[in-house]
VMD Tcl script that draws the C-alpha trace (Angstrom):
set ca {
  {0.00 0.00 0.00}
  {1.49 3.35 -1.07}
  {1.35 6.79 0.47}
  {-2.16 8.24 0.39}
  {-1.05 11.87 0.67}
  {1.46 14.09 2.46}
  {0.32 17.11 4.43}
  {2.82 19.73 5.63}
  {2.19 22.82 7.74}
  {4.72 25.66 7.71}
  {4.83 28.76 9.92}
  {6.89 31.79 8.87}
  {8.67 34.29 11.11}
  {5.61 36.56 11.15}
  {3.33 33.84 12.52}
  {1.56 33.16 9.20}
  {0.67 29.49 8.79}
  {0.61 27.67 5.46}
  {-0.77 24.20 4.87}
  {0.24 22.12 1.84}
  {-0.97 18.75 0.65}
  {0.78 16.54 -1.89}
  {-1.56 14.04 -3.51}
  {-0.54 10.88 -5.39}
  {1.30 10.22 -7.51}
  {4.08 11.66 -5.34}
  {7.38 11.85 -7.17}
  {10.70 13.67 -7.00}
  {9.44 16.50 -9.21}
  {6.48 17.27 -6.92}
  {8.67 17.17 -3.83}
  {11.28 19.43 -5.49}
  {8.57 21.92 -6.50}
  {7.24 21.90 -2.93}
  {10.70 22.58 -1.50}
  {11.20 25.42 -3.99}
  {7.87 26.92 -2.94}
  {8.74 26.76 0.78}
  {12.14 28.36 0.13}
  {10.48 31.11 -1.92}
  {7.99 31.82 0.91}
  {10.74 31.97 3.51}
  {12.66 34.67 1.61}
  {16.38 34.92 1.05}
  {18.52 32.83 3.35}
  {22.15 32.94 4.30}
  {24.20 29.82 3.92}
  {25.44 28.76 7.31}
  {28.39 26.53 7.97}
  {27.63 23.73 10.40}
  {29.30 24.40 13.74}
  {30.03 22.19 16.67}
  {27.46 22.72 19.48}
  {30.00 24.53 21.66}
  {30.68 27.01 18.82}
  {27.03 27.92 18.28}
  {26.28 31.33 19.76}
  {23.63 31.00 22.45}
  {21.53 33.97 23.47}
  {23.27 35.00 26.66}
  {20.73 37.55 27.83}
  {17.05 37.26 28.69}
  {14.39 39.34 26.97}
  {14.24 41.45 30.12}
  {17.96 42.27 29.86}
  {17.92 42.75 26.08}
  {14.98 45.15 26.33}
  {16.80 47.28 28.90}
  {19.95 47.27 26.73}
  {17.84 48.37 23.77}
  {16.38 51.27 25.76}
  {19.90 52.39 26.69}
  {21.00 52.10 23.06}
  {18.01 53.54 21.14}
  {16.32 55.84 23.67}
  {19.03 57.09 26.05}
  {17.65 60.63 26.35}
  {14.24 60.58 24.63}
  {10.69 59.65 25.61}
  {9.23 56.52 24.01}
  {6.09 54.41 24.14}
  {5.72 50.67 24.68}
  {4.74 50.25 21.01}
  {7.87 52.10 19.83}
  {10.00 49.86 22.03}
  {8.22 46.73 20.78}
  {8.94 47.70 17.16}
  {12.59 48.52 17.91}
  {13.03 45.15 19.70}
  {11.49 43.16 16.85}
  {13.63 45.00 14.28}
  {16.87 44.48 16.20}
  {16.44 40.92 17.44}
  {14.26 39.60 14.60}
  {11.91 37.87 17.02}
  {8.41 38.75 18.16}
  {7.69 40.13 21.60}
  {4.14 40.78 22.79}
  {3.05 44.26 23.75}
  {1.91 42.94 27.15}
  {5.44 41.64 27.81}
  {6.97 45.00 26.87}
  {4.47 46.84 29.09}
  {5.13 44.51 32.02}
  {8.89 44.94 31.72}
  {8.55 48.74 31.42}
  {6.47 48.75 34.60}
  {9.15 46.72 36.40}
  {11.92 49.03 35.20}
  {9.88 51.99 36.50}
  {9.32 50.28 39.87}
  {13.09 49.67 40.15}
  {13.76 53.36 39.50}
  {15.38 52.92 36.08}
  {12.71 54.76 34.07}
  {10.60 57.88 34.38}
  {6.95 57.53 33.37}
  {4.33 60.10 32.37}
  {0.95 60.35 30.72}
  {-2.47 58.80 31.17}
  {-2.62 55.02 31.72}
  {-3.55 54.26 28.11}
  {-0.82 56.52 26.65}
  {2.17 56.07 28.96}
  {5.56 57.41 27.83}
  {8.86 56.35 29.33}
  {12.38 57.77 29.52}
  {15.61 56.44 30.95}
  {16.52 58.33 34.12}
  {19.37 60.76 33.52}
  {21.60 59.21 36.19}
  {21.10 55.72 34.68}
  {21.83 56.99 31.16}
  {24.95 58.85 32.39}
  {26.30 55.76 34.13}
  {26.18 53.83 30.83}
  {28.37 56.25 28.87}
  {32.03 55.24 28.42}
}
mol new
graphics top color blue
foreach p $ca { graphics top sphere $p radius 0.5 }
foreach p [lrange $ca 0 end-1] q [lrange $ca 1 end] { graphics top cylinder $p $q radius 0.2 }
display resetview
């Protein structure tokens, strides 16, 4: 008894899900066309050399730490919103972060005295405290 059909689900970096079904007869040409289609949907890729596990760069910082580093880098002296920070994070680290996570972390930074906060609850703006920003300069 041969293969009835092959179903593959693919999710891209933006969270979009694609579902593909290959029906019989399944041959090399169909599989090659499917692989070409998936590669085309995923966009340009960089060829990576296989590395030993100890050589693979592991993310050394948590999202909490990376978000604070990003604030110090992108917004050292200016006011910003949670949405602006979310966009900057996703652009820099190429990974999604929910707005609720960003808002929670901003609230924690404020509670720890790292950030100033102003505005009504639905339009909060944040800024790195001057003494914190000054301590980060070389």
